[in-house]
Backbone as a ProteinNet text record, in pm:
[ID]
protein_1_A
[PRIMARY]
MTYATDRLHEEIAYVAYHFHWSMDEILDLEHPDRRRFTQEIASLVTRAAGTEG
[TERTIARY]
-621.2	-556.8	-600.7	-623.5	-597.1	-466.8	-464	-308.6	-316.5	-213.2	-245.1	-273.3	-342.4	-422.7	-283.9	-180.8	-68.7	45.5	73.8	116.7	89.5	-86.3	-159.3	-134.3	-116.9	-105.6	21.3	87.2	289.7	278.8	260.4	262.5	178.3	73.5	10.8	94.5	120.3	175.9	359.2	445.3	522.9	509.1	449.4	427.6	332.9	230.5	162.9	346.7	442.7	519	597.6	661.3	751.7	697.7	547.6	515.8	378.4	364.5	243.3	86.5	105.4	-54.3	-173.3	-280	-370.9	-379.6	-479.9	-525.7	-566.2	-592.1	-726.7	-638.6	-521.2	-453.5	-364.4	-320.3	-246.9	-348.3	-486	-532.1	-578.5	-640.9	-640.3	-564.8	-431.5	-317.1	-371.4	-307	-297.2	-237	-230.5	-91.1	30.3	42.5	186.5	260.6	115.4	223.1	260.5	146.9	213.7	311.4	342.9	477.1	605.2	502.9	653	741.4	631.7	635.7	718.9	679.9	723.2	886.1	905.7	1075	1121.5	1063.8	1133.5	1195.7	1055.2	1066.1	1229.3	1227.5	1353.7	1461.2	1466.3	1584.4	1644.5	1561	1561.1	1639.5	1595.1	1666	1738.6	1738.2	1897.8	2009	1936.2	2079.5	2130.3	1992.5	2044.7	2113.8	2116.6	2168.8	2332.1	2334.8	2462.8	2530.5	2372.6	2469.6	2420.7	2435.3	2416.5	2534.9	2466.1	2626	2644.3
-1943.6	-1899.3	-1714.7	-1606	-1456.2	-1434.3	-1339	-1291.4	-1150.4	-1102	-1004	-929.4	-806.1	-655.2	-584.3	-572.8	-493.1	-555.2	-633.6	-675.6	-613.1	-679.7	-563.2	-468.4	-361.9	-263.9	-203.6	-276.1	-248	-251.5	-357.9	-370.2	-292.6	-229.9	-139.8	27.5	46.1	176.2	134.4	31.4	34	45.1	-24.4	19.1	108.6	192.4	277	394.3	433	464.1	481.6	408.4	331.4	390.5	327.9	303	417.8	483.1	640.6	483.3	416.2	351.4	367.4	346.4	329.2	238.5	260.6	144.7	33.9	65.8	7.8	-77.4	-23.8	-51.4	-194.8	-159.1	-291.6	-376.8	-326.4	-462.5	-544.9	-528.4	-590.7	-688.7	-665.1	-759.9	-890.2	-976.9	-1138.8	-1152.5	-1176.1	-1189.4	-1220.2	-1352.8	-1314.6	-1238.3	-1176.1	-1066.1	-958	-930.6	-779.7	-784	-931.1	-969.9	-958.2	-997.3	-1007.2	-850.2	-794.8	-642.1	-579.5	-641.3	-571.9	-622.5	-758.3	-791.5	-745.4	-726.2	-605.4	-486.3	-422.4	-249.8	-254.4	-318.4	-345.2	-422.8	-479.1	-484	-368.7	-241.8	-144.8	-82.4	-90.5	20.8	-12.9	-125.1	-187.1	-156.7	-177.9	-129.9	43.8	91.7	244.2	308.1	190.6	229.1	226.7	133.6	112.1	-10.3	-90.6	-187.7	-350.1	-322.9	-510.8	-552.8	-669	-785.3	-893
1125.4	1231.6	1217.7	1297.2	1295.7	1278.8	1182.6	1165.9	1243.7	1334.3	1427.1	1352.3	1465.4	1421	1382.8	1510.9	1523.9	1373.1	1364.8	1263.9	1107.7	1117.7	998.6	990.9	1060.7	1088.3	997.2	1113.1	1080.2	881.2	895	717.4	647.7	644.2	592.6	619.9	785.1	765.4	659.1	642.6	624.4	459.5	415.7	274.5	173.9	266.6	258.2	252.6	330.2	350.5	235.6	200.7	163.1	-36.7	-53.5	-160.3	-216.5	-101.1	-76.7	-122.1	-117.1	-172.3	-103.5	-88.8	-53.8	104.6	208.4	256.5	184.7	127.3	31.3	-40.1	-82.1	-242.2	-172.7	-27	42.4	113.9	128.1	184.1	70.9	-55	-119.5	-190.8	-124.5	-172.6	-85	-124.2	-81	-4.4	163.4	279.3	186.5	163.8	73.1	-5.2	-41.6	-131.7	-53.2	33.7	152.8	212.3	266.7	310.2	237	131.6	38.3	-59.3	-74.4	-58.3	90.8	155.5	300.2	345.7	260.6	285.8	141.9	-17.5	-71.9	-45.5	29.7	87.6	193.4	301.5	320.4	282.8	211	131.1	40.6	-7.5	-44.7	29.4	140.6	244.9	279.2	331.8	403.2	260.3	139	61.6	40.8	63.7	-14.6	124.4	224.6	358.1	384.6	267.8	276.1	323.4	433.1	517.1	527.1	321.9	318	308.3	400.7	411.8	318.8
[MASK]
+++++++++++++++++++++++++++++++++++++++++++++++++++++

């Protein structure tokens, strides 16, 4: 199964924006690790916004 290109670009942009990592650094991550970072970033953003439930 091929991972959707649009989704991959979204993940790269999201991690790069928040962590200021290069595309190469992000692409070097295994898929589960990259997904984990996007989830952790989302959690941090939610908490910072004061919207955690």
